[in-house]
mmCIF file of the N, C-alpha and C atoms, coordinates in Angstrom:
data_MODEL
# 
_entry.id   MODEL 
# 
loop_
_atom_site.group_PDB 
_atom_site.id 
_atom_site.type_symbol 
_atom_site.label_atom_id 
_atom_site.label_alt_id 
_atom_site.label_comp_id 
_atom_site.label_asym_id 
_atom_site.label_entity_id 
_atom_site.label_seq_id 
_atom_site.pdbx_PDB_ins_code 
_atom_site.Cartn_x 
_atom_site.Cartn_y 
_atom_site.Cartn_z 
_atom_site.occupancy 
_atom_site.B_iso_or_equiv 
_atom_site.pdbx_formal_charge 
_atom_site.auth_seq_id 
_atom_site.auth_comp_id 
_atom_site.auth_asym_id 
_atom_site.auth_atom_id 
_atom_site.pdbx_PDB_model_num 
ATOM 1   N N  . MET A 1 1  ? 91.918  -66.394 -77.797 1.00 0.00 ? 1  MET A N  1 
ATOM 2   C CA . MET A 1 1  ? 92.665  -65.200 -78.137 1.00 0.00 ? 1  MET A CA 1 
ATOM 3   C C  . MET A 1 1  ? 93.028  -65.244 -79.609 1.00 0.00 ? 1  MET A C  1 
ATOM 4   N N  . ARG A 1 2  ? 93.108  -64.062 -80.181 1.00 0.00 ? 2  ARG A N  1 
ATOM 5   C CA . ARG A 1 2  ? 93.479  -63.957 -81.583 1.00 0.00 ? 2  ARG A CA 1 
ATOM 6   C C  . ARG A 1 2  ? 94.761  -63.159 -81.722 1.00 0.00 ? 2  ARG A C  1 
ATOM 7   N N  . ALA A 1 3  ? 95.633  -63.620 -82.576 1.00 0.00 ? 3  ALA A N  1 
ATOM 8   C CA . ALA A 1 3  ? 96.827  -62.841 -82.888 1.00 0.00 ? 3  ALA A CA 1 
ATOM 9   C C  . ALA A 1 3  ? 96.450  -61.883 -84.013 1.00 0.00 ? 3  ALA A C  1 
ATOM 10  N N  . THR A 1 4  ? 96.593  -60.592 -83.765 1.00 0.00 ? 4  THR A N  1 
ATOM 11  C CA . THR A 1 4  ? 96.207  -59.577 -84.733 1.00 0.00 ? 4  THR A CA 1 
ATOM 12  C C  . THR A 1 4  ? 97.362  -58.615 -84.885 1.00 0.00 ? 4  THR A C  1 
ATOM 13  N N  . GLY A 1 5  ? 97.459  -57.982 -86.039 1.00 0.00 ? 5  GLY A N  1 
ATOM 14  C CA . GLY A 1 5  ? 98.477  -56.964 -86.228 1.00 0.00 ? 5  GLY A CA 1 
ATOM 15  C C  . GLY A 1 5  ? 98.324  -55.889 -85.165 1.00 0.00 ? 5  GLY A C  1 
ATOM 16  N N  . ALA A 1 6  ? 99.359  -55.644 -84.403 1.00 0.00 ? 6  ALA A N  1 
ATOM 17  C CA . ALA A 1 6  ? 99.276  -54.729 -83.260 1.00 0.00 ? 6  ALA A CA 1 
ATOM 18  C C  . ALA A 1 6  ? 98.880  -53.320 -83.677 1.00 0.00 ? 6  ALA A C  1 
ATOM 19  N N  . ASP A 1 7  ? 99.414  -52.827 -84.789 1.00 0.00 ? 7  ASP A N  1 
ATOM 20  C CA . ASP A 1 7  ? 99.101  -51.466 -85.232 1.00 0.00 ? 7  ASP A CA 1 
ATOM 21  C C  . ASP A 1 7  ? 97.629  -51.313 -85.562 1.00 0.00 ? 7  ASP A C  1 
ATOM 22  N N  . ASN A 1 8  ? 97.097  -52.231 -86.362 1.00 0.00 ? 8  ASN A N  1 
ATOM 23  C CA . ASN A 1 8  ? 95.692  -52.153 -86.757 1.00 0.00 ? 8  ASN A CA 1 
ATOM 24  C C  . ASN A 1 8  ? 94.781  -52.289 -85.555 1.00 0.00 ? 8  ASN A C  1 
ATOM 25  N N  . PHE A 1 9  ? 95.062  -53.245 -84.704 1.00 0.00 ? 9  PHE A N  1 
ATOM 26  C CA . PHE A 1 9  ? 94.222  -53.473 -83.534 1.00 0.00 ? 9  PHE A CA 1 
ATOM 27  C C  . PHE A 1 9  ? 94.252  -52.265 -82.611 1.00 0.00 ? 9  PHE A C  1 
ATOM 28  N N  . SER A 1 10 ? 95.422  -51.698 -82.409 1.00 0.00 ? 10 SER A N  1 
ATOM 29  C CA . SER A 1 10 ? 95.563  -50.541 -81.537 1.00 0.00 ? 10 SER A CA 1 
ATOM 30  C C  . SER A 1 10 ? 94.748  -49.368 -82.068 1.00 0.00 ? 10 SER A C  1 
ATOM 31  N N  . ARG A 1 11 ? 94.772  -49.154 -83.388 1.00 0.00 ? 11 ARG A N  1 
ATOM 32  C CA . ARG A 1 11 ? 93.993  -48.075 -83.990 1.00 0.00 ? 11 ARG A CA 1 
ATOM 33  C C  . ARG A 1 11 ? 92.497  -48.276 -83.777 1.00 0.00 ? 11 ARG A C  1 
ATOM 34  N N  . VAL A 1 12 ? 92.046  -49.504 -83.981 1.00 0.00 ? 12 VAL A N  1 
ATOM 35  C CA . VAL A 1 12 ? 90.624  -49.815 -83.811 1.00 0.00 ? 12 VAL A CA 1 
ATOM 36  C C  . VAL A 1 12 ? 90.201  -49.600 -82.363 1.00 0.00 ? 12 VAL A C  1 
ATOM 37  N N  . VAL A 1 13 ? 90.987  -50.097 -81.422 1.00 0.00 ? 13 VAL A N  1 
ATOM 38  C CA . VAL A 1 13 ? 90.652  -49.949 -80.004 1.00 0.00 ? 13 VAL A CA 1 
ATOM 39  C C  . VAL A 1 13 ? 90.656  -48.479 -79.610 1.00 0.00 ? 13 VAL A C  1 
ATOM 40  N N  . THR A 1 14 ? 91.589  -47.696 -80.126 1.00 0.00 ? 14 THR A N  1 
ATOM 41  C CA . THR A 1 14 ? 91.642  -46.267 -79.826 1.00 0.00 ? 14 THR A CA 1 
ATOM 42  C C  . THR A 1 14 ? 90.381  -45.569 -80.303 1.00 0.00 ? 14 THR A C  1 
ATOM 43  N N  . GLU A 1 15 ? 89.924  -45.882 -81.513 1.00 0.00 ? 15 GLU A N  1 
ATOM 44  C CA . GLU A 1 15 ? 88.697  -45.273 -82.038 1.00 0.00 ? 15 GLU A CA 1 
ATOM 45  C C  . GLU A 1 15 ? 87.484  -45.676 -81.209 1.00 0.00 ? 15 GLU A C  1 
ATOM 46  N N  . LEU A 1 16 ? 87.403  -46.947 -80.830 1.00 0.00 ? 16 LEU A N  1 
ATOM 47  C CA . LEU A 1 16 ? 86.287  -47.412 -80.002 1.00 0.00 ? 16 LEU A CA 1 
ATOM 48  C C  . LEU A 1 16 ? 86.323  -46.772 -78.619 1.00 0.00 ? 16 LEU A C  1 
ATOM 49  N N  . GLU A 1 17 ? 87.529  -46.566 -78.104 1.00 0.00 ? 17 GLU A N  1 
ATOM 50  C CA . GLU A 1 17 ? 87.693  -45.931 -76.795 1.00 0.00 ? 17 GLU A CA 1 
ATOM 51  C C  . GLU A 1 17 ? 87.238  -44.472 -76.852 1.00 0.00 ? 17 GLU A C  1 
ATOM 52  N N  . ARG A 1 18 ? 87.612  -43.766 -77.914 1.00 0.00 ? 18 ARG A N  1 
ATOM 53  C CA . ARG A 1 18 ? 87.190  -42.368 -78.081 1.00 0.00 ? 18 ARG A CA 1 
ATOM 54  C C  . ARG A 1 18 ? 85.675  -42.255 -78.197 1.00 0.00 ? 18 ARG A C  1 
ATOM 55  N N  . ALA A 1 19 ? 85.047  -43.256 -78.814 1.00 0.00 ? 19 ALA A N  1 
ATOM 56  C CA . ALA A 1 19 ? 83.589  -43.259 -78.975 1.00 0.00 ? 19 ALA A CA 1 
ATOM 57  C C  . ALA A 1 19 ? 82.877  -43.671 -77.691 1.00 0.00 ? 19 ALA A C  1 
ATOM 58  N N  . GLY A 1 20 ? 83.622  -44.142 -76.695 1.00 0.00 ? 20 GLY A N  1 
ATOM 59  C CA . GLY A 1 20 ? 83.028  -44.543 -75.426 1.00 0.00 ? 20 GLY A CA 1 
ATOM 60  C C  . GLY A 1 20 ? 82.477  -45.958 -75.425 1.00 0.00 ? 20 GLY A C  1 
ATOM 61  N N  . CYS A 1 21 ? 82.868  -46.762 -76.406 1.00 0.00 ? 21 CYS A N  1 
ATOM 62  C CA . CYS A 1 21 ? 82.359  -48.136 -76.512 1.00 0.00 ? 21 CYS A CA 1 
ATOM 63  C C  . CYS A 1 21 ? 83.206  -49.136 -75.745 1.00 0.00 ? 21 CYS A C  1 
ATOM 64  N N  . VAL A 1 22 ? 84.471  -48.802 -75.517 1.00 0.00 ? 22 VAL A N  1 
ATOM 65  C CA . VAL A 1 22 ? 85.422  -49.747 -74.927 1.00 0.00 ? 22 VAL A CA 1 
ATOM 66  C C  . VAL A 1 22 ? 86.254  -49.041 -73.866 1.00 0.00 ? 22 VAL A C  1 
ATOM 67  N N  . ALA A 1 23 ? 86.555  -49.747 -72.792 1.00 0.00 ? 23 ALA A N  1 
ATOM 68  C CA . ALA A 1 23 ? 87.520  -49.267 -71.797 1.00 0.00 ? 23 ALA A CA 1 
ATOM 69  C C  . ALA A 1 23 ? 88.757  -50.150 -71.915 1.00 0.00 ? 23 ALA A C  1 
ATOM 70  N N  . ARG A 1 24 ? 89.921  -49.534 -71.876 1.00 0.00 ? 24 ARG A N  1 
ATOM 71  C CA . ARG A 1 24 ? 91.174  -50.270 -72.071 1.00 0.00 ? 24 ARG A CA 1 
ATOM 72  C C  . ARG A 1 24 ? 91.932  -50.350 -70.752 1.00 0.00 ? 24 ARG A C  1 
ATOM 73  N N  . TYR A 1 25 ? 92.316  -51.554 -70.381 1.00 0.00 ? 25 TYR A N  1 
ATOM 74  C CA . TYR A 1 25 ? 93.133  -51.795 -69.191 1.00 0.00 ? 25 TYR A CA 1 
ATOM 75  C C  . TYR A 1 25 ? 94.254  -52.736 -69.587 1.00 0.00 ? 25 TYR A C  1 
ATOM 76  N N  . TYR A 1 26 ? 95.276  -52.761 -68.794 1.00 0.00 ? 26 TYR A N  1 
ATOM 77  C CA . TYR A 1 26 ? 96.359  -53.703 -69.033 1.00 0.00 ? 26 TYR A CA 1 
ATOM 78  C C  . TYR A 1 26 ? 96.442  -54.660 -67.864 1.00 0.00 ? 26 TYR A C  1 
ATOM 79  N N  . GLU A 1 27 ? 96.473  -55.955 -68.159 1.00 0.00 ? 27 GLU A N  1 
ATOM 80  C CA . GLU A 1 27 ? 96.614  -56.971 -67.115 1.00 0.00 ? 27 GLU A CA 1 
ATOM 81  C C  . GLU A 1 27 ? 97.918  -56.683 -66.387 1.00 0.00 ? 27 GLU A C  1 
ATOM 82  N N  . GLY A 1 28 ? 97.856  -56.609 -65.095 1.00 0.00 ? 28 GLY A N  1 
ATOM 83  C CA . GLY A 1 28 ? 99.035  -56.259 -64.321 1.00 0.00 ? 28 GLY A CA 1 
ATOM 84  C C  . GLY A 1 28 ? 98.940  -54.847 -63.776 1.00 0.00 ? 28 GLY A C  1 
ATOM 85  N N  . TYR A 1 29 ? 98.138  -54.003 -64.430 1.00 0.00 ? 29 TYR A N  1 
ATOM 86  C CA . TYR A 1 29 ? 97.924  -52.644 -63.926 1.00 0.00 ? 29 TYR A CA 1 
ATOM 87  C C  . TYR A 1 29 ? 96.988  -52.688 -62.723 1.00 0.00 ? 29 TYR A C  1 
ATOM 88  N N  . ARG A 1 30 ? 95.901  -53.426 -62.842 1.00 0.00 ? 30 ARG A N  1 
ATOM 89  C CA . ARG A 1 30 ? 94.930  -53.526 -61.752 1.00 0.00 ? 30 ARG A CA 1 
ATOM 90  C C  . ARG A 1 30 ? 95.120  -54.790 -60.926 1.00 0.00 ? 30 ARG A C  1 
ATOM 91  N N  . THR A 1 31 ? 95.569  -55.850 -61.563 1.00 0.00 ? 31 THR A N  1 
ATOM 92  C CA . THR A 1 31 ? 95.747  -57.122 -60.856 1.00 0.00 ? 31 THR A CA 1 
ATOM 93  C C  . THR A 1 31 ? 97.107  -57.703 -61.195 1.00 0.00 ? 31 THR A C  1 
ATOM 94  N N  . ASN A 1 32 ? 97.606  -58.540 -60.327 1.00 0.00 ? 32 ASN A N  1 
ATOM 95  C CA . ASN A 1 32 ? 98.871  -59.222 -60.568 1.00 0.00 ? 32 ASN A CA 1 
ATOM 96  C C  . ASN A 1 32 ? 98.698  -60.298 -61.631 1.00 0.00 ? 32 ASN A C  1 
ATOM 97  N N  . HIS A 1 33 ? 99.743  -60.636 -62.312 1.00 0.00 ? 33 HIS A N  1 
ATOM 98  C CA . HIS A 1 33 ? 99.696  -61.744 -63.253 1.00 0.00 ? 33 HIS A CA 1 
ATOM 99  C C  . HIS A 1 33 ? 101.051 -62.433 -63.293 1.00 0.00 ? 33 HIS A C  1 
ATOM 100 N N  . ALA A 1 34 ? 101.075 -63.612 -63.891 1.00 0.00 ? 34 ALA A N  1 
ATOM 101 C CA . ALA A 1 34 ? 102.264 -64.468 -63.862 1.00 0.00 ? 34 ALA A CA 1 
ATOM 102 C C  . ALA A 1 34 ? 103.470 -63.831 -64.541 1.00 0.00 ? 34 ALA A C  1 
ATOM 103 N N  . ASN A 1 35 ? 103.244 -62.982 -65.522 1.00 0.00 ? 35 ASN A N  1 
ATOM 104 C CA . ASN A 1 35 ? 104.331 -62.403 -66.298 1.00 0.00 ? 35 ASN A CA 1 
ATOM 105 C C  . ASN A 1 35 ? 104.707 -61.014 -65.778 1.00 0.00 ? 35 ASN A C  1 
ATOM 106 N N  . ARG A 1 36 ? 104.613 -60.818 -64.488 1.00 0.00 ? 36 ARG A N  1 
ATOM 107 C CA . ARG A 1 36 ? 104.894 -59.505 -63.894 1.00 0.00 ? 36 ARG A CA 1 
ATOM 108 C C  . ARG A 1 36 ? 106.285 -59.035 -64.297 1.00 0.00 ? 36 ARG A C  1 
ATOM 109 N N  . GLY A 1 37 ? 106.366 -57.821 -64.802 1.00 0.00 ? 37 GLY A N  1 
ATOM 110 C CA . GLY A 1 37 ? 107.641 -57.275 -65.242 1.00 0.00 ? 37 GLY A CA 1 
ATOM 111 C C  . GLY A 1 37 ? 107.902 -57.537 -66.710 1.00 0.00 ? 37 GLY A C  1 
ATOM 112 N N  . GLY A 1 38 ? 107.143 -58.427 -67.312 1.00 0.00 ? 38 GLY A N  1 
ATOM 113 C CA . GLY A 1 38 ? 107.274 -58.694 -68.742 1.00 0.00 ? 38 GLY A CA 1 
ATOM 114 C C  . GLY A 1 38 ? 106.263 -57.878 -69.514 1.00 0.00 ? 38 GLY A C  1 
ATOM 115 N N  . LEU A 1 39 ? 105.976 -58.319 -70.710 1.00 0.00 ? 39 LEU A N  1 
ATOM 116 C CA . LEU A 1 39 ? 104.974 -57.632 -71.516 1.00 0.00 ? 39 LEU A CA 1 
ATOM 117 C C  . LEU A 1 39 ? 103.603 -57.787 -70.871 1.00 0.00 ? 39 LEU A C  1 
ATOM 118 N N  . ARG A 1 40 ? 102.820 -56.729 -70.920 1.00 0.00 ? 40 ARG A N  1 
ATOM 119 C CA . ARG A 1 40 ? 101.480 -56.776 -70.333 1.00 0.00 ? 40 ARG A CA 1 
ATOM 120 C C  . ARG A 1 40 ? 100.462 -57.117 -71.409 1.00 0.00 ? 40 ARG A C  1 
ATOM 121 N N  . ASN A 1 41 ? 99.407  -57.782 -71.012 1.00 0.00 ? 41 ASN A N  1 
ATOM 122 C CA . ASN A 1 41 ? 98.337  -58.139 -71.931 1.00 0.00 ? 41 ASN A CA 1 
ATOM 123 C C  . ASN A 1 41 ? 97.244  -57.090 -71.862 1.00 0.00 ? 41 ASN A C  1 
ATOM 124 N N  . LEU A 1 42 ? 96.723  -56.711 -73.026 1.00 0.00 ? 42 LEU A N  1 
ATOM 125 C CA . LEU A 1 42 ? 95.644  -55.740 -73.103 1.00 0.00 ? 42 LEU A CA 1 
ATOM 126 C C  . LEU A 1 42 ? 94.319  -56.406 -72.773 1.00 0.00 ? 42 LEU A C  1 
ATOM 127 N N  . VAL A 1 43 ? 93.530  -55.745 -71.930 1.00 0.00 ? 43 VAL A N  1 
ATOM 128 C CA . VAL A 1 43 ? 92.188  -56.220 -71.592 1.00 0.00 ? 43 VAL A CA 1 
ATOM 129 C C  . VAL A 1 43 ? 91.216  -55.121 -71.999 1.00 0.00 ? 43 VAL A C  1 
ATOM 130 N N  . CYS A 1 44 ? 90.331  -55.417 -72.953 1.00 0.00 ? 44 CYS A N  1 
ATOM 131 C CA . CYS A 1 44 ? 89.331  -54.452 -73.408 1.00 0.00 ? 44 CYS A CA 1 
ATOM 132 C C  . CYS A 1 44 ? 87.985  -54.831 -72.816 1.00 0.00 ? 44 CYS A C  1 
ATOM 133 N N  . VAL A 1 45 ? 87.324  -53.857 -72.199 1.00 0.00 ? 45 VAL A N  1 
ATOM 134 C CA . VAL A 1 45 ? 86.020  -54.092 -71.585 1.00 0.00 ? 45 VAL A CA 1 
ATOM 135 C C  . VAL A 1 45 ? 84.978  -53.349 -72.406 1.00 0.00 ? 45 VAL A C  1 
ATOM 136 N N  . LEU A 1 46 ? 84.029  -54.094 -72.946 1.00 0.00 ? 46 LEU A N  1 
ATOM 137 C CA . LEU A 1 46 ? 82.979  -53.528 -73.776 1.00 0.00 ? 46 LEU A CA 1 
ATOM 138 C C  . LEU A 1 46 ? 81.915  -52.879 -72.900 1.00 0.00 ? 46 LEU A C  1 
ATOM 139 N N  . ASP A 1 47 ? 81.464  -51.682 -73.295 1.00 0.00 ? 47 ASP A N  1 
ATOM 140 C CA . ASP A 1 47 ? 80.416  -50.979 -72.572 1.00 0.00 ? 47 ASP A CA 1 
ATOM 141 C C  . ASP A 1 47 ? 79.149  -51.832 -72.518 1.00 0.00 ? 47 ASP A C  1 
ATOM 142 N N  . VAL A 1 48 ? 78.423  -51.766 -71.412 1.00 0.00 ? 48 VAL A N  1 
ATOM 143 C CA . VAL A 1 48 ? 77.230  -52.596 -71.203 1.00 0.00 ? 48 VAL A CA 1 
ATOM 144 C C  . VAL A 1 48 ? 76.168  -52.324 -72.266 1.00 0.00 ? 48 VAL A C  1 
ATOM 145 N N  . ASP A 1 49 ? 75.920  -51.051 -72.585 1.00 0.00 ? 49 ASP A N  1 
ATOM 146 C CA . ASP A 1 49 ? 74.906  -50.709 -73.587 1.00 0.00 ? 49 ASP A CA 1 
ATOM 147 C C  . ASP A 1 49 ? 75.299  -51.197 -74.975 1.00 0.00 ? 49 ASP A C  1 
ATOM 148 N N  . VAL A 1 50 ? 76.564  -51.086 -75.309 1.00 0.00 ? 50 VAL A N  1 
ATOM 149 C CA . VAL A 1 50 ? 77.049  -51.565 -76.606 1.00 0.00 ? 50 VAL A CA 1 
ATOM 150 C C  . VAL A 1 50 ? 76.923  -53.075 -76.682 1.00 0.00 ? 50 VAL A C  1 
ATOM 151 N N  . SER A 1 51 ? 77.281  -53.744 -75.611 1.00 0.00 ? 51 SER A N  1 
ATOM 152 C CA . SER A 1 51 ? 77.170  -55.201 -75.567 1.00 0.00 ? 51 SER A CA 1 
ATOM 153 C C  . SER A 1 51 ? 75.720  -55.643 -75.755 1.00 0.00 ? 51 SER A C  1 
ATOM 154 N N  . ALA A 1 52 ? 74.786  -54.961 -75.082 1.00 0.00 ? 52 ALA A N  1 
ATOM 155 C CA . ALA A 1 52 ? 73.366  -55.302 -75.207 1.00 0.00 ? 52 ALA A CA 1 
ATOM 156 C C  . ALA A 1 52 ? 72.871  -55.057 -76.627 1.00 0.00 ? 52 ALA A C  1 
ATOM 157 N N  . ALA A 1 53 ? 73.297  -53.955 -77.238 1.00 0.00 ? 53 ALA A N  1 
ATOM 158 C CA . ALA A 1 53 ? 72.887  -53.653 -78.612 1.00 0.00 ? 53 ALA A CA 1 
ATOM 159 C C  . ALA A 1 53 ? 73.430  -54.691 -79.588 1.00 0.00 ? 53 ALA A C  1 
ATOM 160 N N  . LEU A 1 54 ? 74.655  -55.144 -79.364 1.00 0.00 ? 54 LEU A N  1 
ATOM 161 C CA . LEU A 1 54 ? 75.225  -56.175 -80.238 1.00 0.00 ? 54 LEU A CA 1 
ATOM 162 C C  . LEU A 1 54 ? 74.468  -57.488 -80.096 1.00 0.00 ? 54 LEU A C  1 
ATOM 163 N N  . ARG A 1 55 ? 74.059  -57.814 -78.873 1.00 0.00 ? 55 ARG A N  1 
ATOM 164 C CA . ARG A 1 55 ? 73.283  -59.042 -78.670 1.00 0.00 ? 55 ARG A CA 1 
ATOM 165 C C  . ARG A 1 55 ? 71.930  -58.957 -79.365 1.00 0.00 ? 55 ARG A C  1 
ATOM 166 N N  . ARG A 1 56 ? 71.328  -57.744 -79.362 1.00 0.00 ? 56 ARG A N  1 
ATOM 167 C CA . ARG A 1 56 ? 70.037  -57.551 -80.028 1.00 0.00 ? 56 ARG A CA 1 
ATOM 168 C C  . ARG A 1 56 ? 70.217  -57.316 -81.521 1.00 0.00 ? 56 ARG A C  1 
ATOM 169 N N  . ARG A 1 57 ? 71.474  -57.089 -81.936 1.00 0.00 ? 57 ARG A N  1 
ATOM 170 C CA . ARG A 1 57 ? 71.824  -56.764 -83.322 1.00 0.00 ? 57 ARG A CA 1 
ATOM 171 C C  . ARG A 1 57 ? 71.189  -55.456 -83.777 1.00 0.00 ? 57 ARG A C  1 
ATOM 172 N N  . ASP A 1 58 ? 71.090  -54.490 -82.861 1.00 0.00 ? 58 ASP A N  1 
ATOM 173 C CA . ASP A 1 58 ? 70.579  -53.158 -83.181 1.00 0.00 ? 58 ASP A CA 1 
ATOM 174 C C  . ASP A 1 58 ? 71.654  -52.354 -83.895 1.00 0.00 ? 58 ASP A C  1 
ATOM 175 N N  . MET A 1 59 ? 71.226  -51.306 -84.551 1.00 0.00 ? 59 MET A N  1 
ATOM 176 C CA . MET A 1 59 ? 72.163  -50.382 -85.178 1.00 0.00 ? 59 MET A CA 1 
ATOM 177 C C  . MET A 1 59 ? 72.730  -49.467 -84.099 1.00 0.00 ? 59 MET A C  1 
ATOM 178 N N  . LEU A 1 60 ? 74.024  -49.253 -84.105 1.00 0.00 ? 60 LEU A N  1 
ATOM 179 C CA . LEU A 1 60 ? 74.677  -48.364 -83.142 1.00 0.00 ? 60 LEU A CA 1 
ATOM 180 C C  . LEU A 1 60 ? 74.966  -47.039 -83.830 1.00 0.00 ? 60 LEU A C  1 
ATOM 181 N N  . VAL A 1 61 ? 74.018  -46.124 -83.749 1.00 0.00 ? 61 VAL A N  1 
ATOM 182 C CA . VAL A 1 61 ? 74.207  -44.824 -84.401 1.00 0.00 ? 61 VAL A CA 1 
ATOM 183 C C  . VAL A 1 61 ? 74.095  -43.735 -83.379 1.00 0.00 ? 61 VAL A C  1 
# 
């Protein structure tokens, strides 16, 4: 895990989500976790096609 500025990271994830590259979930929304009732952890799921293109190092246009 990386500690990143929350504002910058949130903006980036929002843009990727709007483009359809990422799905955003929060740990605890779909599954239980140890910190129930506390702060939730963000879980970003990369789209399968985007993931494959990144592995091939193709241009995403």
